[in-house]
C-alpha positions in Angstrom: 78.8 89.4 122.3 80.6 92.6 123.5 81.4 95.5 121.2 84.5 97.6 122.3 84.1 101.3 121.3 87.2 103.5 120.9 88.0 105.4 124.1 88.5 109.1 124.0 89.1 109.5 127.8 90.3 107.6 130.8 89.3 107.1 134.5 90.3 109.4 137.3 92.9 106.8 138.5 95.1 107.6 135.5 97.0 110.9 135.3 95.6 113.5 132.9 98.0 114.0 129.9 98.5 117.2 128.0 95.7 118.4 125.7 93.1 116.8 127.9 90.4 118.1 130.2 88.2 116.7 133.0 84.9 115.3 131.7 82.0 117.7 132.0 80.1 114.9 133.8 81.2 111.8 135.6 84.8 111.0 136.6 87.9 110.9 134.5 89.2 113.0 131.6 88.9 113.2 127.9 91.0 114.5 125.0 90.4 118.1 123.9 88.7 118.8 120.5 91.4 118.4 117.8 93.1 115.6 119.7 92.6 111.8 119.9 93.6 109.2 122.5 96.7 107.2 121.5 97.6 104.8 124.3 97.8 107.2 127.4 98.4 110.4 125.4 96.3 112.9 123.5 97.8 113.4 120.1 96.8 116.1 117.6 94.5 115.1 114.7 96.4 115.3 111.4 94.1 116.8 108.8 95.2 115.6 105.3 95.3 117.7 102.2 91.9 118.6 100.7 90.2 118.0 104.1 88.9 120.2 106.9 88.8 119.9 110.7 85.4 118.9 112.0 86.0 120.3 115.5 84.2 117.3 117.0 85.3 115.0 119.8 84.2 111.9 117.9 85.0 110.3 114.6 88.3 110.9 112.7 88.2 114.6 113.4 88.2 115.6 109.7 86.2 115.2 106.5 87.1 115.6 102.8 86.2 118.9 101.1 83.4 119.0 98.6 84.5 117.4 95.4 86.9 115.0 97.2 86.4 111.5 98.6 88.2 109.5 101.2 90.3 106.6 99.8 91.8 105.3 103.1 92.1 106.6 106.7 94.5 109.4 105.8 93.8 110.8 102.3 91.3 112.7 100.2 91.4 112.4 96.4 89.5 114.5 93.8 86.3 113.0 92.4 87.0 112.7 88.6 83.8 113.6 86.7 83.8 112.1 83.2 82.5 114.0 80.1 78.7 114.0 80.1 78.6 113.8 83.9 78.2 116.1 86.9 79.3 116.1 90.5 76.6 114.7 92.8 75.3 117.2 95.5 77.0 114.9 98.1 80.3 116.0 96.6 81.6 112.5 96.9 80.4 110.9 93.7 79.3 111.7 90.1 76.2 111.1 88.0 75.5 111.2 84.3 73.6 114.1 82.7 70.2 113.6 81.0 70.8 112.0 77.7 73.8 110.0 78.9 74.1 106.6 80.6 76.7 105.3 83.0 79.0 102.7 81.6 81.8 101.7 84.0 83.7 105.0 84.7 82.2 106.9 81.7 79.0 108.6 80.6 78.0 107.5 77.1 75.5 109.5 75.1 72.2 107.8 74.4 71.6 107.3 70.7 67.9 108.0 69.9 66.3 106.3 66.9 64.1 108.3 64.5 60.7 109.2 65.9 61.8 108.7 69.6 62.4 110.9 72.6 64.3 110.5 75.9 62.3 108.6 78.6 62.3 110.0 82.2 61.9 106.5 83.7 64.7 105.5 86.1 64.6 101.9 84.8 63.6 100.2 81.6 64.0 101.7 78.1 66.1 104.9 77.9 63.8 106.2 75.1 60.1 106.1 74.1 58.6 106.2 70.7 56.5 109.2 69.7 52.8 108.9 69.3 51.9 106.9 66.2 55.0 104.8 66.5 55.9 101.6 68.3 59.2 100.1 69.4 60.5 97.3 67.1 63.9 96.2 68.4 66.0 99.4 68.5 63.8 101.3 66.1 60.4 103.1 66.1 58.1 102.0 63.3 54.8 103.6 62.3 51.7 101.9 63.7 49.4 100.7 60.9 46.0 102.1 61.9 43.2 100.5 59.8 40.3 102.6 58.3 37.6 103.6 60.8 40.0 103.3 63.8 42.1 105.7 65.9 45.2 105.5 68.1 44.2 104.8 71.7 47.6 105.7 73.4 47.6 102.4 75.3 51.1 101.3 76.5 50.2 97.6 76.1 47.8 95.6 74.0 46.2 96.8 70.8 47.5 100.4 70.0 44.3 101.3 68.1 40.6 101.2 68.7 37.7 101.0 66.2 35.5 104.0 66.0 32.0 104.0 67.2 29.8 101.9 65.0 32.6 99.6 64.0 34.2 96.4 65.6 37.5 94.7 65.2 37.5 91.8 62.8 40.7 90.1 61.5 42.8 93.3 62.1 40.3 95.6 60.5 37.3 97.6 61.6 34.0 96.3 60.2 30.8 98.3 60.4 28.2 97.0 62.9 25.1 95.7 61.0 22.2 96.9 63.1 18.9 95.0 62.3 15.5 96.5 62.4 14.1 97.3 65.9 17.6 97.5 67.4 20.1 100.2 68.3 23.9 100.4 68.5 25.4 99.1 71.7 29.1 100.1 72.4 29.7 97.4 75.0 33.1 95.8 74.7 31.5 92.4 74.2 28.5 91.1 72.3 27.2 91.8 68.8 27.5 95.6 68.8 23.7 96.1 68.9 20.8 95.5 71.2 17.1 94.9 70.6 14.7 97.7 71.5 12.3 97.2 74.4 9.6 94.6 73.4 11.9 92.7 71.0 14.3 89.8 71.6 17.4 88.8 69.7 17.0 85.8 67.3 20.1 85.2 65.4 20.9 88.5 63.5 17.3 89.9 63.9 15.1 91.3 66.6 11.7 89.5 66.9 8.6 91.0 68.5 7.9 89.5 71.9 4.3 88.1 72.3 3.7 88.7 76.0 1.1 86.1 77.3 -1.8 86.9 79.5 -0.9 87.5 83.2 2.8 88.4 82.2 4.8 91.5 81.6 8.2 92.6 80.2 11.1 92.2 82.7 13.6 94.9 83.6 15.7 94.3 80.5 12.7 94.8 78.2 13.8 91.9 76.1 12.2 89.1 78.0 8.9 88.5 79.8 8.0 87.1 83.2 4.9 86.1 85.0 2.9 88.4 87.2 2.9 87.8 91.0 1.0 84.7 92.0 1.5 83.2 88.5 4.1 80.8 87.3 5.5 79.9 83.8 4.1 76.7 82.3 4.5 75.7 78.6 4.9 79.3 77.5 2.0 80.6 79.5 1.4 82.0 83.0 -0.8 79.9 85.1 -2.2 80.6 88.6 0.1 79.5 91.3 -2.1 77.3 93.5 
């Protein structure tokens, strides 16, 4: 497919009209700056009101002034900035101020609910609830934090976390009951406690581990394993023949 570009000059076989000059390279001629080719003549570029001459040999030859925009091929109209808006640095469009949102050709003020503040996100909610509150429809309601818990600041999931020594149970924070010979374990899973070395969990208690002959406690300290060259058999460690 061939694309035909607008011609601003002609070949040497055609006579040079007024307001034209020989090309700086190659054969032929081209219209002077401020003029454009129209059939075989170079006619002056007409700069409309609220525009300026670009002094270029290409394009329309003019551009709209800052604060004006092109409506067709021969006019520049003022950019109408609504209340609550400002002229974009391009000078060709407008944008809404912080605290306003674009609705058709207007900027409408964002109505903040109690205990909320404007969000800086370019998408999503236009406001965010203050710490200690959560969005419920178009309102910010106080987060009910149970005893022995604190706000965790998470943007998703449970907004509060039980304090050390407590675990969540039915929406409350219950104290971890640590049996004898155990210590508190703040892992996010499990019972909340762990048996000391030499003891193993048995239900809700820690039982002493009787290490058989030719065995030793493993790395965890809560189980035993046979020494080298011995194998487990009926709760004992027998020589591996």
